[in-house]
C-alpha positions as CSV (number, residue, x, y, z in Angstrom):
1,M,262.5,-166.8,215.6
2,I,263.4,-164.4,218.6
3,D,264.7,-166.2,221.8
4,I,262.3,-164.7,224.5
5,S,264.7,-165.5,227.5
6,E,267.7,-163.8,225.6
7,A,265.2,-161.0,225.0
8,Q,264.3,-160.8,228.9
9,R,267.7,-160.9,229.9
10,R,268.6,-158.0,227.6
11,S,265.6,-156.2,229.3
12,R,266.8,-156.9,232.7
13,Q,270.3,-155.5,231.8
14,M,269.1,-152.4,230.5
15,K,267.0,-151.8,233.7
16,E,269.9,-152.5,236.0
17,L,272.1,-150.1,233.7
18,L,269.6,-147.3,233.9
19,R,269.5,-148.0,237.7
20,L,273.3,-147.6,238.0
21,C,273.1,-144.4,236.0
22,N,270.9,-143.0,238.6
23,L,272.8,-144.4,241.4
24,L,275.9,-142.7,240.1
25,R,274.1,-139.6,240.6
26,A,273.2,-139.9,244.1
27,D,275.1,-138.6,246.9
28,L,276.4,-142.1,248.4
29,G,279.5,-143.0,249.5
30,L,282.2,-145.0,247.0
31,D,282.1,-148.5,249.1
32,E,278.3,-148.7,249.1
33,V,278.2,-147.6,245.1
34,L,280.7,-150.5,244.2
35,Q,279.0,-153.1,246.4
36,Q,275.6,-152.2,244.3
37,I,277.6,-152.2,241.1
38,A,279.0,-155.5,241.8
39,A,275.4,-157.0,242.5
40,S,273.9,-155.5,239.5
41,T,277.1,-156.5,237.4
42,L,276.8,-160.1,238.6
43,L,273.1,-160.0,238.1
44,C,273.4,-158.9,234.4
45,T,276.7,-160.6,232.9
46,G,275.6,-164.3,233.5
47,F,278.6,-165.0,236.0
48,R,278.2,-166.3,239.5
49,A,281.3,-164.5,241.4
50,L,282.6,-160.9,241.0
51,T,285.4,-158.9,242.4
52,I,286.1,-155.3,242.0
53,K,289.9,-154.5,242.5
54,L,291.5,-150.9,242.5
55,I,295.0,-149.9,242.0
56,N,297.0,-148.4,245.2
57,E,299.6,-146.0,242.9
58,Q,301.2,-145.0,246.2
59,E,301.9,-148.5,247.4
60,R,301.8,-150.1,243.7
61,Y,299.5,-152.9,244.4
62,I,296.0,-153.9,244.0
63,A,293.5,-154.5,246.4
64,S,290.1,-156.1,246.5
65,V,287.4,-153.5,247.5
66,A,283.8,-155.2,246.5
67,F,282.6,-158.8,245.9
68,S,279.4,-160.5,244.8
69,G,278.7,-164.2,244.8
70,V,282.0,-164.7,246.9
71,S,281.8,-166.6,250.0
72,K,282.9,-164.7,253.4
73,E,286.0,-166.6,254.0
74,A,287.2,-166.1,250.3
75,Q,286.4,-162.4,250.8
76,R,288.7,-162.4,253.7
77,V,291.4,-163.9,251.8
78,L,291.4,-161.8,248.9
79,R,291.3,-158.6,251.1
80,E,294.6,-159.7,252.6
81,V,296.3,-160.8,249.4
82,H,297.5,-157.5,247.6
83,D,299.1,-158.5,244.3
84,P,301.7,-156.5,243.0
85,L,300.9,-154.1,240.2
86,E,303.7,-155.5,238.1
87,K,302.2,-159.0,237.8
88,I,299.0,-157.8,236.7
89,T,300.5,-155.6,234.2
90,Y,302.5,-158.6,233.1
91,M,299.0,-160.4,232.9
92,M,297.3,-157.9,230.6
93,R,299.5,-159.3,227.6
94,P,298.0,-159.1,223.8
95,E,297.6,-162.9,223.5
96,F,295.4,-162.9,226.5
97,R,293.0,-159.9,225.3
98,I,289.5,-160.6,224.0
99,S,287.5,-157.6,223.3
100,Q,288.6,-155.0,225.7
101,S,289.2,-157.7,228.5
102,Y,292.0,-160.4,229.3
103,F,291.1,-164.2,229.4
104,I,293.8,-166.3,230.8
105,S,293.2,-170.0,230.7
106,H,294.3,-172.5,233.7
107,E,296.9,-173.8,231.3
108,Q,298.3,-170.3,230.6
109,R,297.7,-169.4,234.3
110,E,300.2,-172.1,235.5
111,T,303.1,-170.4,234.0
112,I,302.4,-167.4,235.6
113,S,301.4,-168.0,239.3
114,P,299.7,-170.9,241.3
115,A,296.0,-170.9,240.5
116,T,293.5,-169.6,242.8
117,S,290.0,-169.1,242.4
118,S,286.9,-167.3,244.7
119,Q,285.0,-170.6,243.8
120,N,285.4,-173.9,245.2
121,A,284.5,-175.8,242.3
122,S,285.9,-179.3,241.7
123,V,288.1,-179.8,238.7
124,E,286.5,-182.5,236.0
125,T,287.2,-183.6,232.6
126,Q,286.8,-180.1,230.6
127,K,285.1,-180.0,227.3
128,P,286.7,-177.9,224.6
129,G,285.7,-174.2,225.1
130,S,283.9,-174.8,228.5
131,W,285.3,-172.8,231.6
132,H,287.7,-174.1,233.9
133,P,287.7,-173.2,237.7
134,H,291.0,-171.9,237.2
135,D,290.5,-169.7,234.4
136,M,290.8,-166.1,234.9
137,L,288.9,-163.3,233.4
138,L,290.0,-159.6,233.8
139,I,288.0,-156.4,232.7
140,P,290.1,-153.4,233.2
141,M,288.6,-149.8,234.1
142,Y,290.0,-146.8,232.9
143,S,289.1,-143.4,234.0
144,L,287.9,-140.8,231.8
145,R,288.6,-138.0,233.8
146,E,292.3,-138.8,234.3
147,H,293.0,-141.3,231.3
148,K,294.5,-144.0,233.3
149,M,293.5,-147.3,234.7
150,L,291.9,-147.4,237.9
151,G,291.6,-151.3,238.3
152,F,289.6,-154.1,237.1
153,L,286.5,-156.4,237.6
154,L,287.5,-160.2,238.1
155,L,284.5,-162.6,236.9
156,D,284.5,-166.1,237.6
157,D,282.0,-169.2,237.1
158,P,279.8,-168.4,234.3
159,E,276.4,-169.6,234.3
160,D,276.5,-171.3,230.6
161,G,279.8,-173.0,231.8
162,K,281.6,-171.5,228.6
163,R,284.7,-169.5,228.1
164,P,283.6,-165.9,227.2
165,T,283.5,-164.6,223.8
166,D,283.3,-160.7,222.3
167,E,279.5,-160.7,222.5
168,S,279.2,-162.2,226.0
169,L,281.7,-159.6,227.3
170,E,280.1,-156.5,225.7
171,M,277.7,-156.1,229.1
172,A,280.3,-156.8,231.2
173,E,282.5,-154.1,229.8
174,L,279.7,-151.5,230.0
175,F,279.2,-152.1,233.7
176,A,283.0,-152.0,233.9
177,N,282.7,-148.5,232.5
178,Q,280.2,-147.5,235.1
179,V,282.4,-148.7,237.7
180,A,285.1,-146.3,236.4
181,S,282.6,-143.7,236.6
182,A,281.5,-144.2,240.0
183,I,285.0,-144.2,241.2
184,D,285.9,-140.9,239.1
185,N,282.9,-139.2,240.8
186,A,283.7,-140.1,244.3
187,R,287.3,-139.3,244.0
188,L,286.3,-135.8,242.5
189,F,284.0,-135.4,245.3
190,D,286.5,-136.2,248.0
191,E,289.1,-133.6,245.9
192,Q,286.3,-130.9,246.2
193,K,285.8,-131.6,249.9
194,S,289.4,-131.4,250.7
195,E,289.7,-128.3,248.2
196,R,286.8,-126.6,250.2
197,I,288.1,-127.3,254.0
198,A,291.4,-125.7,252.7
199,L,289.6,-122.7,251.1
200,E,287.5,-122.5,254.6
201,Q,291.0,-122.5,256.7
202,G,292.3,-119.9,254.3
203,I,289.3,-117.6,254.5
204,A,289.4,-117.8,258.4
205,Q,293.1,-116.7,258.7
206,L,292.3,-113.9,256.1
207,C,289.4,-112.9,258.3
208,E,291.9,-112.6,261.3
209,D,294.0,-110.4,259.5
210,L,291.3,-108.3,258.1
211,E,290.3,-107.8,261.6
212,S,293.8,-106.4,262.5
213,L,293.8,-104.1,259.6
214,Q,290.3,-103.1,260.7
215,H,291.5,-102.0,263.9
216,G,294.1,-99.7,262.5
217,N,297.4,-101.9,262.3
218,L,298.1,-101.1,258.8
219,S,301.5,-103.0,259.2
220,V,299.7,-106.6,259.2
221,R,300.2,-108.4,255.8
222,G,297.6,-111.0,254.5
223,R,298.9,-114.8,254.7
224,D,298.6,-116.3,251.4
225,T,297.4,-119.9,253.0
226,H,295.5,-120.9,249.6
227,P,296.4,-120.6,246.1
228,K,292.8,-119.3,245.1
229,L,293.1,-116.6,247.7
230,L,296.4,-115.7,246.5
231,P,294.9,-112.9,244.2
232,V,292.7,-111.2,247.3
233,V,295.5,-111.6,249.6
234,N,297.9,-109.7,247.1
235,T,294.9,-107.0,246.7
236,I,294.6,-106.5,250.4
237,N,298.1,-106.1,251.1
238,T,298.5,-103.6,248.1
239,I,295.2,-101.9,249.6
240,A,296.9,-101.6,253.1
241,E,300.3,-100.6,251.6
242,T,298.2,-98.1,249.5
243,T,296.4,-96.6,252.5
244,R,299.7,-96.2,254.4
245,D,301.2,-94.2,251.6
246,T,297.9,-92.2,251.4
247,I,297.9,-91.3,255.0
248,N,301.4,-89.9,254.7
249,T,300.4,-88.0,251.9
250,M,297.4,-86.8,253.4
251,Q,299.6,-85.6,256.1
252,D,301.8,-83.6,253.5
253,V,298.5,-82.3,252.3
254,V,297.2,-81.0,255.7
255,Q,300.5,-79.1,255.9
256,A,300.1,-77.7,252.4
257,V,296.3,-77.0,253.3
258,E,297.4,-74.6,256.3
259,E,299.9,-72.9,254.3
260,Y,297.3,-72.4,251.4
261,V,294.8,-71.4,254.3
262,L,297.0,-68.3,255.2
263,S,297.3,-67.5,251.7
264,V,293.7,-67.5,250.8
265,R,293.2,-65.1,253.9
266,H,295.6,-62.8,252.5
267,N,294.1,-62.8,249.3
268,A,290.3,-62.5,250.8
269,E,291.6,-58.9,252.2
270,L,292.8,-58.0,248.8
271,L,289.3,-59.0,247.2
272,A,287.4,-57.1,249.7
273,R,289.4,-54.0,248.5
274,D,288.8,-54.9,244.6
275,T,285.1,-55.0,245.2
276,S,284.1,-51.5,244.1
277,Q,286.0,-51.8,241.1
278,R,284.5,-55.0,240.2
279,K,280.8,-53.7,240.6
280,E,281.3,-50.9,238.0
281,Q,282.7,-53.1,235.4
282,I,279.6,-55.6,236.0
283,Q,277.3,-52.7,235.2
284,R,278.9,-52.0,232.0
285,V,278.6,-55.7,230.9
286,S,274.9,-55.5,231.7
287,A,274.1,-52.7,229.7
288,L,275.8,-54.4,226.7
289,A,274.0,-57.8,227.5
290,D,270.7,-56.1,227.2
291,E,271.7,-54.4,223.6
292,I,272.7,-58.1,222.5
293,V,269.3,-59.6,223.7
294,K,267.3,-56.7,221.7
295,R,269.6,-57.8,218.2
296,M,269.1,-61.4,218.7
297,Q,265.4,-61.1,219.2
298,Q,265.4,-59.0,215.8
299,I,267.7,-61.9,214.1
300,S,265.2,-64.5,215.4
301,E,262.1,-62.6,214.0
302,R,263.8,-62.2,210.7
303,A,264.8,-65.9,210.6
304,A,261.3,-66.8,211.2
305,L,259.6,-65.1,208.2
306,L,262.6,-66.6,206.1
307,S,261.9,-70.0,207.1
308,Q,258.0,-69.6,206.4
309,T,259.4,-68.5,202.8
310,V,261.3,-71.2,202.4
311,I,258.6,-73.8,203.6
312,E,256.2,-72.2,200.7
313,A,258.9,-72.8,198.3
314,I,259.3,-76.2,199.1
315,D,255.7,-76.9,198.8
316,I,255.6,-75.4,195.5
317,T,258.6,-77.6,194.5
318,K,256.8,-80.7,195.8
319,E,253.8,-79.8,193.7
320,A,256.1,-79.2,190.8
321,Q,257.7,-82.6,191.3
322,V,254.2,-84.5,191.4
323,A,253.1,-82.8,188.2
324,V,256.5,-83.7,186.4
325,G,256.0,-87.2,187.8
326,R,252.5,-87.4,186.3
327,A,254.1,-86.3,182.8
328,V,256.6,-88.7,183.2
329,D,254.0,-91.4,183.8
330,G,252.0,-90.1,180.7
331,M,255.0,-90.0,178.4
332,A,255.8,-93.6,179.7
333,R,252.0,-94.6,178.9
334,V,252.4,-92.8,175.4
335,R,255.7,-94.6,174.7
336,E,254.4,-98.0,175.2
337,A,251.3,-97.4,173.1
338,T,253.5,-95.9,170.4
339,I,255.7,-99.1,170.7
340,L,252.6,-101.2,170.8
341,S,251.4,-99.6,167.6
342,A,254.8,-100.0,165.8
343,H,254.6,-103.7,166.9
344,T,251.1,-103.8,165.5
345,M,252.4,-102.2,162.1
346,R,255.0,-104.6,161.8
347,T,252.7,-107.5,162.1
348,W,250.4,-105.9,159.5
349,R,253.3,-105.9,157.2
350,E,254.4,-109.5,157.8
351,S,250.6,-110.5,157.6
352,G,250.4,-108.6,154.0
353,Q,253.5,-110.4,152.9
354,D,251.9,-113.7,153.9
355,I,248.7,-113.0,152.1
356,S,250.6,-111.7,149.1
357,E,252.3,-115.2,149.1
358,T,248.7,-116.8,149.4
359,V,247.5,-114.7,146.6
360,L,250.4,-115.6,144.4
361,D,249.4,-119.4,145.0
362,I,245.7,-118.8,144.3
363,S,246.9,-117.0,141.1
364,D,249.0,-120.0,140.1
365,L,246.0,-122.3,141.1
366,T,243.7,-120.4,138.8
367,I,245.9,-120.6,135.7
368,R,246.1,-124.3,136.4
369,M,242.4,-124.3,136.3
370,H,242.3,-122.5,133.0
371,H,244.7,-124.9,131.5
372,L,242.5,-127.5,132.7
373,A,239.4,-126.1,131.3
374,L,241.1,-126.1,128.0
375,N,242.2,-129.4,127.9
376,A,238.8,-130.4,128.8
377,A,237.4,-128.5,125.7
378,I,239.7,-130.2,123.5
379,E,238.8,-133.8,124.8
380,T,235.1,-132.7,124.7
381,T,235.5,-131.9,120.9
382,R,237.1,-135.2,120.7
383,A,234.3,-137.0,122.1
384,G,231.5,-135.6,120.3
385,E,228.0,-135.5,121.3
386,Y,228.9,-137.7,124.4
387,G,231.1,-135.0,125.5
388,Q,228.3,-132.1,125.3
389,G,227.7,-132.3,129.0
390,F,231.2,-132.1,129.9
391,A,232.0,-129.1,127.6
392,V,229.3,-127.0,129.5
393,I,231.2,-127.7,132.8
394,A,234.7,-126.9,131.2
395,Q,233.2,-123.8,130.1
396,E,232.1,-122.9,133.6
397,I,235.6,-123.8,135.0
398,R,237.5,-121.7,132.7
399,A,235.1,-118.9,133.3
400,L,235.6,-119.2,137.3
401,A,239.3,-119.5,136.7
402,T,239.2,-116.0,134.6
403,H,237.1,-114.6,137.5
404,S,239.3,-115.8,139.9
405,N,242.3,-114.6,138.3
406,D,240.8,-110.9,138.3
407,A,240.1,-111.2,141.9
408,V,243.4,-112.3,142.5
409,R,245.1,-109.3,141.0
410,K,242.5,-107.0,142.6
411,I,243.5,-108.7,146.0
412,G,247.2,-108.3,145.3
413,S,246.6,-104.5,144.4
414,Y,244.9,-104.0,147.7
415,I,247.6,-105.8,149.6
416,R,250.4,-103.9,147.8
417,M,248.7,-100.6,148.7
418,I,248.0,-101.6,152.3
419,Q,251.7,-102.7,152.9
420,H,252.7,-99.3,151.3
421,E,250.4,-97.3,153.9
422,A,251.5,-99.7,156.7
423,T,255.3,-99.0,156.0
424,A,254.4,-95.5,156.0
425,A,252.5,-95.6,159.0
426,S,255.5,-97.9,160.7
427,Q,257.8,-94.9,159.9
428,S,255.7,-92.5,161.5
429,V,255.3,-94.5,164.4
430,E,259.0,-95.1,164.8
431,Q,259.8,-91.2,164.5
432,S,257.0,-90.4,167.3
433,T,258.4,-93.6,169.4
434,Q,261.9,-91.3,169.1
435,Q,260.5,-88.2,169.6
436,V,258.5,-89.6,173.0
437,V,261.9,-91.2,174.2
438,A,263.6,-87.6,173.8
439,Q,260.7,-85.8,175.5
440,T,261.0,-88.6,178.3
441,E,264.6,-87.9,178.7
442,L,264.0,-84.1,178.8
443,V,261.0,-84.7,181.5
444,M,263.6,-86.8,183.5
445,Q,266.0,-84.0,183.4
446,A,263.4,-81.7,184.8
447,V,262.9,-84.1,187.5
448,V,266.2,-84.5,188.3
449,A,266.5,-80.8,188.7
450,L,263.4,-80.3,190.6
451,E,264.8,-82.9,193.0
452,A,268.0,-81.1,193.5
453,I,266.1,-78.0,193.9
454,G,264.1,-79.8,196.5
455,I,267.1,-80.8,198.4
456,V,268.7,-77.4,198.3
457,T,265.6,-75.7,199.4
458,Q,265.3,-78.1,202.2
459,Q,268.8,-77.8,203.1
460,L,268.2,-74.0,203.0
461,R,265.2,-74.6,205.4
462,N,267.5,-76.3,207.7
463,H,269.8,-74.1,207.8
464,V,267.2,-71.2,208.5
465,Q,265.8,-73.3,211.0
466,G,269.2,-73.8,212.5
467,L,269.7,-70.0,212.4
468,R,266.4,-69.5,214.3
469,T,267.2,-72.0,216.8
470,S,270.6,-70.6,217.4
471,A,269.0,-67.2,217.7
472,E,266.8,-68.2,220.1
473,R,269.0,-70.2,222.3
474,Q,271.4,-67.1,222.3
475,T,268.6,-64.8,223.3
476,Q,267.9,-66.9,225.9
477,G,271.4,-67.6,226.9
478,T,272.0,-63.7,226.9
479,Q,269.1,-63.4,229.0
480,L,270.4,-65.8,231.4
481,A,273.5,-64.0,231.1
482,V,271.9,-60.6,232.1
483,G,270.3,-62.5,235.0
484,A,273.8,-63.6,235.9
485,V,275.3,-60.4,235.8
486,Q,272.1,-58.8,238.1
487,E,272.9,-61.5,240.5
488,I,276.6,-61.0,240.8
489,L,275.5,-57.1,241.5
490,R,273.6,-58.4,244.2
491,M,276.4,-60.7,245.2
492,T,279.3,-57.9,245.0
493,D,277.2,-55.9,247.9
494,G,277.9,-59.3,249.9
495,I,281.4,-60.0,249.1
496,T,282.9,-58.0,251.7
497,Q,280.7,-59.6,254.5
498,Y,281.5,-62.9,253.1
499,T,285.3,-62.3,253.0
500,H,285.3,-61.5,256.8
501,E,283.3,-64.8,257.2
502,M,285.9,-66.7,255.1
503,Q,288.7,-65.6,257.1
504,K,287.1,-67.0,260.2
505,S,286.5,-70.3,258.4
506,M,290.1,-70.5,257.2
507,E,291.1,-70.0,260.9
508,R,288.8,-72.7,262.0
509,L,290.1,-75.0,259.0
510,V,293.5,-74.6,260.2
511,E,292.4,-75.8,263.7
512,L,290.6,-78.7,261.8
513,A,293.9,-79.6,259.9
514,N,296.1,-79.5,263.2
515,A,293.4,-82.1,264.7
516,L,293.6,-84.3,261.8
517,R,297.5,-84.5,261.8
518,T,297.1,-85.4,265.5
519,R,294.8,-88.2,264.6
520,M,296.8,-89.8,261.5
521,A,300.0,-89.8,263.8
522,A,298.5,-93.1,265.1
523,F,299.0,-95.0,262.1
């Protein structure tokens, strides 16, 4: 029968555990979370007193940080007393271990240190297996993130007055894991907060350096105040150095541009003298381009006619393929019908053989009937006048046997004739089948040939279409070339004027280069 109180206790434990899981996701301080966990743990584990102790790795001691069910005076004393880390490590020996916890009885505790308890219970005569006020129960808490011990839960004064067992410690150890998760989350939040502050300070210093760079001071180098900003700082320093090098290069380029401008001005004077000669050459090119346009138009027209012829050939080839395909289908149906006829002939021969065997059985039966009639006639003679009636029956049986034998011989003759005809027909059908197969192969070869012709014709069509397209494009390109030549002719007339303007522009460019050199000198 289910213990109702036990079921209620389990339900309460699960509710508290779910509440603590939601609590761990809330933005609360570590002290507040630990205090609520301590109260919930005490409520669900069946103990009356609980102390949460954390390890201080730098000072190497364990401090009490949260309490539940402990008096104010006891809390003050426990906060002031710091147990050395070596003592707790010594107490976590294998012989004290129960499940994932450590239970130290008052007898064993006397050998380690004087007994202290968070409860003021009086010492009375203890029953076997009962809890003693000086007994100690430690439940370690381990960090899943750092894989090390964070501290432990110190439980005291169980409600049932019994020493702990594996089953009774199950829920307490589960709450210990929740405490460890809360500590991990709080420490991780503090680390992230410190990291954010350091990163903000580094960004502020980097902004100061960037402001100096913005005002043209390229000698400033960014300070690497934070490891995560180091790639950015290195990139900024590299950009600043590259910019300085670029400015130096630009100064050299300005000098080269100035020299180049002088050279261009001299070449412009030479270009003006050669303009008339270029004009005559462009006119000859224009005449040749017109002739090319006419020839390409003729090629395009012939390609169009050839393309139409190829399309008609493709249509004829497709119709031939369709007709041959129908012939292949018809030959296939004839072949199937011939094979079916051959199969039917073989079935007839086999059926004739079965009928022949049946006729032999009937012939044997008529012979036995004839013998039976003879024996009956003999017995009738012996019986005298008493056997006269039976003699008539025997005579009828003998006559029936004789007629049956004659009928059997005729049937056998007919069957042999049918078998002979069926054999001849079967041979003829097999020959027809072979001829059908041969004709089918020839037709299939014709299909393959037509497909090859279709492929070649399609390729020819593609080539002709490509030729036509190329001719049209060439015509268009040549027309564009003619237009370009004519445009060049128009432009040639203005080259002289543009050359004079370019000389003026070169002089202006020299002035701008000098001004740019003056501005870059500030860097």
